[in-house]
C-alpha positions in Angstrom: 11.1 -40.0 -36.5 8.2 -38.8 -34.4 4.6 -38.9 -35.4 2.0 -36.3 -34.6 -1.1 -37.7 -33.2 -4.4 -37.3 -34.9 -7.2 -36.6 -32.2 -10.4 -36.2 -34.0 -10.4 -33.0 -36.1 -7.1 -31.9 -34.3 -3.4 -32.7 -34.5 -1.4 -32.8 -31.5 1.9 -31.0 -31.7 3.5 -31.0 -28.4 2.5 -32.0 -24.9 2.7 -28.7 -22.8 2.0 -29.9 -19.4 1.1 -33.2 -17.5 -0.5 -34.1 -14.2 -2.2 -36.9 -12.0 -5.4 -36.5 -13.9 -4.9 -34.8 -17.2 -2.4 -33.6 -19.8 -2.3 -30.3 -21.9 -1.2 -30.2 -25.4 -0.4 -27.7 -28.2 -2.7 -28.6 -31.0 -3.8 -27.4 -34.2 -7.2 -27.3 -35.7 -8.3 -27.2 -39.4 -10.2 -24.1 -40.4 -12.1 -23.0 -43.5 -10.0 -22.8 -46.8 -7.2 -24.4 -44.9 -6.6 -21.7 -42.4 -5.5 -23.4 -39.1 -5.6 -22.2 -35.5 -3.2 -23.1 -32.8 -5.2 -24.3 -29.7 -4.7 -26.0 -26.4 -6.3 -29.3 -25.6 -6.5 -30.6 -22.1 -7.6 -34.4 -22.1 -8.2 -36.7 -19.3 -5.7 -39.5 -18.9 -6.8 -43.0 -20.2 -6.8 -44.5 -16.6 -9.5 -41.9 -15.4 -11.8 -42.3 -18.5 -14.0 -44.4 -16.4 -13.9 -42.2 -13.4 -17.2 -40.7 -13.0 -16.1 -38.0 -10.5 -13.4 -36.8 -13.0 -15.4 -37.2 -15.9 -18.1 -35.0 -14.1 -15.6 -32.5 -13.0 -14.3 -31.9 -16.8 -18.0 -31.7 -18.0 -18.7 -29.0 -15.2 -15.5 -27.1 -16.3 -16.5 -27.4 -20.0 -20.1 -26.3 -19.3 -19.3 -23.5 -17.3 -16.4 -22.1 -19.4 -18.4 -22.3 -22.6 -20.8 -19.6 -21.4 -17.8 -17.2 -20.6 -16.7 -14.8 -23.4 -14.2 -12.1 -22.1 -10.9 -10.9 -23.0 -9.7 -11.7 -19.4 -10.8 -15.4 -19.4 -9.2 -17.9 -21.5 -12.0 -19.0 -23.9 -13.3 -22.5 -24.5 -14.0 -23.6 -27.9 -15.2 -27.1 -27.9 -15.1 -30.3 -25.9 -16.3 -33.9 -26.1 -15.0 -37.4 -26.2 -12.5 -38.9 -28.7 -10.8 -42.4 -28.4 -12.6 -42.8 -25.1 -11.0 -39.7 -23.7 -12.9 -36.7 -22.5 -11.3 -33.3 -23.7 -11.6 -29.7 -23.8 -10.3 -27.4 -26.5 -9.4 -23.8 -25.3 -7.5 -20.9 -26.3 -3.7 -21.2 -26.4 -2.0 -18.3 -24.5 1.4 -17.6 -25.3 3.0 -16.7 -22.1 3.5 -17.9 -18.7 1.3 -18.1 -15.5 1.8 -15.5 -12.8 3.5 -17.9 -10.4 6.1 -18.7 -13.0 6.9 -15.0 -13.5 7.3 -14.3 -10.0 9.7 -17.1 -9.5 11.9 -16.2 -12.7 12.0 -12.6 -11.4 13.2 -13.6 -8.2 16.1 -15.4 -9.8 17.2 -11.9 -10.9 16.5 -10.4 -7.4 13.7 -8.6 -9.0 10.0 -8.3 -8.3 6.6 -7.2 -9.9 6.5 -3.4 -9.8 3.5 -1.6 -8.0 1.7 -0.6 -11.1 2.1 -3.9 -12.8 0.6 -5.5 -9.5 -2.3 -3.4 -9.7 -2.9 -4.0 -13.5 -2.8 -7.8 -13.2 -5.1 -8.1 -10.2 -7.5 -5.3 -11.9 -7.6 -7.6 -15.1 -8.4 -10.7 -13.3 -11.0 -8.9 -11.4 -12.5 -7.9 -14.7 -12.6 -11.6 -15.9 -14.0 -12.8 -12.6 -16.7 -10.1 -12.6 -17.9 -11.4 -15.9 -17.7 -15.1 -14.8 -19.9 -13.8 -11.6 -22.5 -12.1 -13.6 -22.4 -14.8 -16.2 -25.8 -16.1 -17.4 -26.7 -19.5 -19.1 -26.9 -19.2 -22.9 -29.7 -21.6 -23.2 -32.1 -20.4 -20.4 -31.0 -16.9 -19.7 -30.9 -17.7 -15.9 -27.7 -16.4 -13.7 -25.2 -19.1 -13.3 -23.9 -17.7 -10.1 -20.2 -18.9 -10.7 -17.7 -18.7 -8.0 -14.1 -19.8 -9.2 -13.0 -20.9 -5.7 -9.4 -21.6 -6.9 -8.0 -18.2 -7.6 -4.0 -18.4 -7.4 -1.2 -17.0 -9.1 -1.0 -20.4 -10.9 -4.6 -19.6 -12.5 -3.7 -16.2 -13.8 -2.0 -16.5 -17.3 0.1 -13.4 -18.5 0.7 -13.6 -22.1 3.7 -12.2 -23.7 1.5 -9.2 -25.0 0.8 -8.3 -21.5 -2.7 -9.6 -21.1 -3.7 -11.1 -18.0 -6.4 -14.1 -18.3 -8.0 -16.2 -15.8 -8.0 -19.9 -16.3 -9.2 -23.1 -14.7 -12.8 -23.2 -13.7 -12.4 -27.0 -13.1 -13.8 -26.5 -9.3 -15.9 -23.6 -9.9 -19.2 -23.7 -8.0 -22.4 -23.2 -10.2 -25.8 -22.8 -8.8 -28.1 -24.3 -11.4 -31.9 -24.6 -11.5 -31.8 -27.8 -9.7 -29.9 -26.3 -6.8 -27.0 -28.8 -7.3 -23.6 -27.3 -6.1 -21.0 -28.0 -3.8 -22.0 -29.3 -0.3 -21.2 -27.6 2.8 -18.2 -29.0 4.4 -16.2 -29.8 1.4 -12.8 -28.1 1.1 -11.9 -27.4 -2.6 -9.2 -25.2 -3.9 -5.6 -24.2 -2.6 -5.4 -23.7 1.1 -3.0 -20.7 1.0 -5.6 -18.7 -1.1 -8.7 -19.5 0.5 -11.0 -17.1 2.4 -12.0 -17.6 6.0 -15.2 -18.7 5.2 -14.0 -21.1 2.5 -11.6 -22.5 5.1 -14.4 -23.1 7.6 -16.1 -25.1 4.8 -19.0 -22.6 4.9 -20.9 -21.4 1.9 -18.9 -19.4 -0.7 -20.0 -16.8 -3.0 -18.3 -14.3 -5.3 -16.6 -12.4 -2.3 -14.6 -15.6 -1.7 -12.7 -14.9 -5.1 -12.4 -11.2 -4.2 -10.5 -12.2 -1.1 -8.1 -14.4 -3.1 -7.4 -11.6 -5.4 -6.5 -9.5 -2.2 -4.2 -12.2 -1.2 -2.4 -12.3 -4.5 -2.2 -8.4 -4.6 -0.9 -8.4 -1.0 1.8 -10.9 -2.0 2.9 -9.0 -5.4 3.2 -5.9 -3.1 5.1 -7.7 -0.4 7.2 -9.9 -2.7 6.4 -12.5 0.0 3.7 -15.2 0.8 0.7 -14.2 3.2 -0.5 -17.2 4.5 2.3 -20.1 5.1 2.8 -22.9 7.4 4.6 -26.1 8.0 1.6 -28.2 6.8 -2.1 -27.7 5.6 -3.6 -27.6 8.8 -1.3 -24.8 10.0 -2.1 -22.9 6.8 -5.8 -23.3 7.3 -5.6 -22.0 10.8 -3.8 -18.8 9.6 -6.5 -18.2 6.9 -9.4 -18.7 9.6 -7.7 -16.2 12.0 -7.0 -14.0 9.0 -4.7 -11.8 10.7 -2.9 -9.8 7.7 0.1 -7.6 8.4 -0.5 -4.0 6.9 1.3 -3.9 3.6 2.9 -0.5 4.3 4.7 -2.2 7.2 6.2 -4.6 4.8 6.6 -2.2 1.8 6.7 1.4 2.8 6.5 2.3 -0.9 2.9 1.3 -1.3 0.7 4.5 -1.2 -1.8 4.8 1.5 -4.7 4.7 -0.9 -3.5 1.2 -2.4 -3.2 -0.1 1.3 -6.6 1.0 1.8 -7.9 -1.2 -1.3 -5.7 -4.3 -0.1 -7.3 -4.1 3.4 -10.7 -3.9 2.3 -10.1 -6.9 -0.1 -8.8 -9.0 2.7 -11.6 -8.0 5.5 -12.4 -11.3 7.4 -15.9 -10.3 7.4 -17.3 -10.8 3.8 -19.9 -8.1 4.4 -17.0 -5.4 5.0 -15.1 -6.7 2.0 -15.6 -5.5 -1.7 -19.3 -6.9 -2.3 -18.3 -7.7 -6.1 -15.2 -8.1 -8.2 -16.4 -5.1 -10.4 -16.0 -2.7 -7.3 -12.5 -4.0 -6.6 -11.8 -3.6 -10.4 -13.3 0.0 -10.4 -11.0 1.1 -7.3 -7.9 -0.4 -8.9 -8.5 1.2 -12.2 -8.9 4.6 -10.6 -5.7 4.3 -8.5 -3.7 3.0 -11.5 -5.0 5.9 -13.7 -4.3 8.4 -11.2 -1.1 7.3 -9.5 0.5 6.0 -12.8 -1.2 7.6 -15.5 1.9 6.9 -17.9 1.6 3.2 -17.4 1.1 1.0 -20.5 0.2 -2.6 -20.8 2.9 -2.7 -23.5 5.5 -1.7 -20.9 4.5 -4.8 -18.7 4.7 -6.9 -22.0 8.3 -6.0 -22.4 9.0 -6.8 -18.6 7.6 -10.3 -19.2 9.3 -10.8 -22.7 12.8 -9.8 -21.2 12.2 -12.2 -18.3 11.7 -15.0 -20.9 13.4 -13.8 -23.8 15.0 -16.9 -24.7 12.0 -18.9 -24.3 9.9 -16.3 -26.0 12.2 -16.3 -29.2 12.3 -20.5 -29.2 8.7 -20.6 -28.9 8.0 -18.3 -31.8 10.6 -20.4 -34.0 8.5 -23.4 -33.0 5.2 -22.0 -33.9 6.5 -20.9 -37.3 7.7 -24.3 -37.9 4.5 -26.0 -36.7 2.6 -23.7 -38.7 3.9 -25.6 -42.1 2.5 -28.7 -40.6 -0.8 -29.7 -42.6 -3.6 -30.7 -40.1 -4.6 -33.5 -42.5 -1.2 -35.3 -42.2 -0.6 -37.6 -39.3 3.2 -38.0 -39.9 5.6 -35.2 -38.9 8.3 -34.0 -41.1 11.7 -35.1 -40.4 13.1 -31.7 -39.3 11.1 -31.3 -36.1 11.4 -33.2 -32.7 8.4 -33.2 -30.6 9.7 -34.7 -27.3 8.9 -31.5 -25.6 9.4 -31.2 -21.8 6.2 -31.0 -19.7 5.2 -29.6 -16.6 3.6 -31.6 -13.6 0.3 -30.5 -12.6 -0.6 -30.8 -9.0 -4.2 -31.0 -8.1 -7.2 -30.4 -10.5 -6.1 -30.1 -14.0 -5.5 -26.5 -15.3 -4.7 -24.5 -18.4 -1.1 -23.7 -17.1 0.9 -23.7 -20.3 4.3 -23.9 -18.4 7.0 -26.5 -18.9 9.4 -28.7 -17.1 11.8 -31.5 -17.9 10.6 -34.8 -19.1 13.2 -37.8 -19.5 13.2 -39.3 -22.7 13.1 -43.3 -22.7 16.9 -44.7 -22.5 18.6 -45.2 -26.0 19.9 -48.9 -27.1 23.5 -49.3 -25.8 26.0 -49.0 -28.3 23.9 -47.9 -31.0 21.8 -44.6 -30.6 22.0 -41.7 -28.3 19.6 -39.0 -28.4 19.6 -35.5 -26.8 16.1 -34.2 -26.2 15.5 -30.6 -26.2 14.2 -28.6 -23.2 11.8 -26.9 -25.6 9.1 -23.8 -24.6 9.7 -24.3 -20.8 12.1 -22.2 -19.3 15.4 -20.1 -19.7 18.7 -21.5 -20.3 17.6 -24.3 -22.7 18.7 -25.7 -26.0 18.3 -23.1 -28.9 15.9 -24.3 -31.8 17.8 -24.6 -34.8 15.5 -24.6 -37.9 18.4 -23.8 -40.6 18.8 -27.7 -41.4 14.9 -28.1 -42.1 15.6 -28.2 -46.0 19.2 -29.7 -45.9 18.6 -32.5 -43.5 19.7 -36.0 -44.6 18.0 -39.2 -43.8 19.9 -42.1 -42.6 19.5 -43.9 -45.9 20.8 -40.6 -47.7 24.0 -40.6 -45.5 24.4 -44.7 -45.9 24.3 -44.1 -49.6 26.8 -41.2 -49.6 29.2 -43.4 -47.6 29.1 -46.0 -50.2 29.7 -43.4 -52.8 32.9 -42.2 -51.0 34.1 -46.0 -50.5 33.9 -46.4 -54.3 36.2 -43.2 -54.7 38.6 -44.6 -52.3 37.6 -42.4 -49.2 37.6 -44.0 -46.0 34.4 -43.4 -44.0 34.7 -41.2 -40.9 32.8 -42.1 -37.7 29.4 -40.7 -38.4 26.9 -38.6 -36.4 23.7 -39.2 -38.3 22.2 -35.6 -37.3 18.8 -35.7 -38.0 19.8 -32.1 -36.7 16.5 -30.5 -37.2 14.8 -28.4 -34.6 16.6 -29.6 -31.7 16.8 -33.5 -31.9 20.4 -34.6 -32.5 20.7 -38.4 -33.1 24.2 -40.0 -33.2 25.4 -43.6 -34.5 28.7 -44.9 -32.8 30.9 -47.6 -34.4 32.6 -50.1 -32.4 36.4 -49.7 -32.0 38.9 -51.2 -34.7 41.2 -53.8 -34.0 44.3 -52.0 -33.6 42.9 -49.6 -31.1 44.9 -51.1 -28.3 48.3 -50.5 -29.7 47.4 -47.0 -30.8 46.4 -46.5 -26.9 49.8 -47.6 -25.8 51.5 -45.1 -28.1 49.2 -42.4 -26.8 49.8 -43.1 -23.3 53.7 -43.2 -23.6 53.3 -39.6 -25.4 51.4 -38.4 -22.4 53.7 -39.6 -20.0 56.8 -38.2 -21.7 54.8 -34.7 -22.0 54.0 -34.8 -18.4 57.5 -35.4 -17.2 58.8 -32.5 -19.4 56.2 -30.2 -18.2 56.8 -31.1 -14.6 60.6 -30.5 -14.8 59.8 -27.0 -16.6 57.4 -25.9 -13.7 59.5 -27.0 -11.0 62.5 -25.0 -12.4 60.5 -22.0 -12.6 58.9 -22.4 -9.3 61.8 -23.2 -7.2 64.9 -22.2 -8.9 64.3 -19.3 -11.5 64.8 -16.2 -9.3 62.8 -13.9 -11.5 60.0 -16.0 -11.7 60.1 -16.5 -7.8 60.2 -12.7 -7.4 57.1 -12.0 -9.6 55.1 -14.9 -7.9 55.9 -13.2 -4.5 54.7 -9.8 -5.7 51.6 -11.3 -7.1 50.7 -13.0 -3.8 51.5 -10.0 -1.7 49.0 -7.5 -4.0 46.6 -10.5 -3.9 46.6 -10.6 -0.2 46.3 -6.8 0.0 43.4 -6.7 -2.4 41.4 -9.7 -1.0 38.0 -9.6 -1.5 35.5 -11.1 1.0 33.4 -13.4 -1.3 30.6 -13.6 1.3 30.2 -9.8 1.0 29.7 -9.7 -2.8 26.2 -10.6 -3.0 23.6 -7.7 -3.3 20.5 -7.4 -1.1 17.6 -5.0 -1.3 16.7 -2.9 1.8 13.6 -0.7 2.1 14.2 2.4 4.0 11.7 4.9 5.0 11.5 7.6 7.7 8.9 9.8 9.2 8.7 12.3 7.9 9.6 11.0 4.4 11.8 13.0 2.1 15.1 12.4 3.8 18.2 12.3 1.8 19.8 8.8 1.8 23.5 8.6 2.2 25.4 5.4 2.0 28.8 5.0 3.7 28.7 8.9 3.8 28.1 9.0 -0.2 25.3 10.8 -1.4 22.7 8.6 -3.5 20.0 9.7 -5.7 17.3 8.2 -3.3 15.1 9.9 -0.8 12.9 8.0 1.8 10.9 5.9 1.3 13.1 4.0 -1.3 14.5 0.5 -1.9 18.4 0.5 -2.2 20.5 -2.1 -3.2 23.6 -2.7 -1.0 26.3 -5.4 -0.4 25.2 -8.2 1.8 26.9 -9.3 5.0 28.9 -6.0 5.2 28.6 -3.3 7.6 26.9 -0.4 5.9 26.6 3.0 7.3 23.3 4.5 6.5 22.8 8.2 6.9 19.4 10.3 6.5 19.2 14.0 6.4 16.4 16.4 6.3 16.2 20.0 6.7 14.7 20.9 10.2 15.5 17.5 11.9 18.8 16.0 13.3 20.7 13.7 11.2 20.1 10.1 11.7 23.0 7.6 11.4 23.3 3.8 11.7 25.6 1.2 10.8 24.0 -2.1 10.1 24.5 -5.5 8.2 22.0 -7.3 6.0 22.2 -11.0 4.9 18.9 -10.9 3.2 16.1 -8.3 2.2 15.6 -5.9 4.9 13.7 -3.1 6.2 15.0 -0.1 8.0 12.4 2.5 9.5 13.0 5.5 11.7 11.4 8.5 13.2 13.4 11.8 12.4 13.7 13.9 15.6 12.7 17.5 14.8 15.2 20.3 15.6 13.8 23.1 17.5 12.6 26.1 15.1 14.9 29.2 15.4 14.4 32.9 15.8 17.0 35.7 15.8 17.7 38.7 18.1 19.8 41.8 17.4 21.4 43.0 20.8 22.5 46.6 21.3 23.9 47.9 24.7 23.9 51.4 25.8 26.1 52.6 28.9 27.9 49.3 28.9 31.4 50.6 28.9 34.1 49.1 26.6 33.2 45.6 27.5 29.7 44.9 28.8 28.9 41.3 29.8 26.1 39.9 28.0 23.8 37.0 29.1 20.8 35.0 27.0 18.7 32.7 29.3 21.6 33.1 31.9 24.2 31.8 29.4 27.1 34.4 28.9 28.0 35.2 25.6 31.4 35.7 24.4 30.5 38.2 21.6 30.5 42.0 22.2 27.7 44.4 20.9 26.1 45.0 18.5 25.3 41.5 18.0 23.4 40.6 14.9 21.1 37.7 14.2 21.7 35.7 17.4 19.9 32.3 16.9 17.3 31.5 19.8 14.7 28.9 20.2 11.6 30.2 18.4 8.2 30.4 20.6 10.0 30.4 23.8 10.6 33.4 26.2 14.3 34.7 26.0 15.7 36.5 28.8 18.5 38.9 27.4 20.5 40.8 30.3 23.7 43.0 30.3 25.9 44.4 33.0 28.9 47.0 33.0 31.5 45.3 35.0 32.9 48.8 36.3 29.9 50.5 37.2 27.7 47.4 37.7 24.8 49.1 35.9 22.4 46.4 34.6 19.3 46.1 32.4 17.3 42.9 31.5 14.5 42.3 28.8 12.3 39.3 28.1 11.3 38.8 24.4 9.4 35.9 22.4 10.7 35.3 18.8 8.7 33.7 16.1 10.1 31.1 13.5 12.7 32.6 11.1 11.9 36.3 12.6 14.2 39.1 14.0 13.6 41.0 17.1 15.7 44.0 18.2 16.7 44.0 21.9 18.0 47.3 23.3 19.5 47.4 26.5 20.0 50.7 28.5 22.2 50.0 31.6 21.0 51.7 34.9 17.6 52.7 33.6 14.7 52.7 36.0 11.8 50.3 35.3 
């Protein structure tokens, strides 16, 4: 039976995340009149409790965060030292960090929508703006906070669709004594640094704006911006700051949004958005004008659908935990708390993600336990709470076995299931003395059955003519309808044209899409793509895609057409008519003969018998008609 750990006035319920320096727990605090509240507690590991640098970093995070009070920043409620370990008590966000959401969507070949990406970064910008403008509650002086570690891992997204900035563990705060990070020190994730941060120069809130620009670019492109084989390669790219135009990667991004991204990613911080508030303002205006029907509720549904199993299991766990009294240090038997944890890399953060954590090996031949996967990921064991009231202890099952023995009932091999929550504990028994002879009997039966089945199979395969005929037909039809398994995967292809609005046909079949659009098609298969737009020549290409691809083309404009009506006098029975020296097969009167608009058109006719001629030069406007009356033999 597991025990909850009493930690000061808090009860640690489950380990949520663990790293090299700290660990994060789901905990419960006692409130007034017995009202309890779920919180997240981050505490430093015992081996680092005497490390002044780590303790100072934790103190700094607590001091900075205690001054922050905003809906887009994870709140800090308390901090201190307990059992020789420094800890921070923070708001528990029921959700996932942005990196986890991106990775989960990729499993289903999906990505975050444009409006959702704008919403997430807009909310994070609002939280950062609050931190940048925050003042010390005791002195009223500006704290001049810069986060310096903004990344998808440090944006929590709740199942309610809220976005919150977390982990101010390495934030820079200029205090009255002027103590701050010295120049020449690199702190933060390299791939999300600003050029000045990568150069180890002085940073300010515009560094956080650049990091938000990277996050927005990556969400829109569904790809990483700064990558490299090692840290030095990544830093070199950050310093060079050569960022591809987002519309070249994703043509669906509106021009106005591309302007916002480009400004946020300006290498010169004086050209960048000067405050996170200015970035938030532009994103908010864009979202309201381009996507007026967007609602955080819709985004909430996207997140919960992505983690629907984990979401349901987490809610069930919280219901079970809510019945545990904070003053009790021992857990009730129904709930197992060997929860999986996530490895935290780098500075400790409030990421409440989960990953596998192997349990200690069970004594061989006695007890084997299967631990749950918990709140962490999809495809995990389902938490069953039905047995909470009916679960039997080991002593109760032993007593039940004795009672059965008195009644002459032989005991069955038991599985002592304290099967409550998700922990299943089984007790196995040593084999009985006559098991060897029983094994011999079973082996003989298996051999006899195998021989019988082999004879039956051989007769049907090689001797029964009906079965052979059916098998031959099945083989032939399978051969005819064979599917190329390498071509069954789906890929997304971004198709755009200049000008846009062209109808997209796939393998000569109409689709509901017009350019620009992202179309799903079969991978590793030659696919004919056709673009049709009025007034332009049809574009066709046959191409195979083995991964997400881009197809961009410029449609050639067809010449604008005008029309001429040709009448001939004195032409005889069959006058010969020319348009731009091209002989026509038609005979007059000729109605709505198409010619190039805006160009001079020479129309002439000749009587083949009398050789009388006439010629007229005309110019026709687009979609207009001009009457051409040829009078053969007239004098000019």
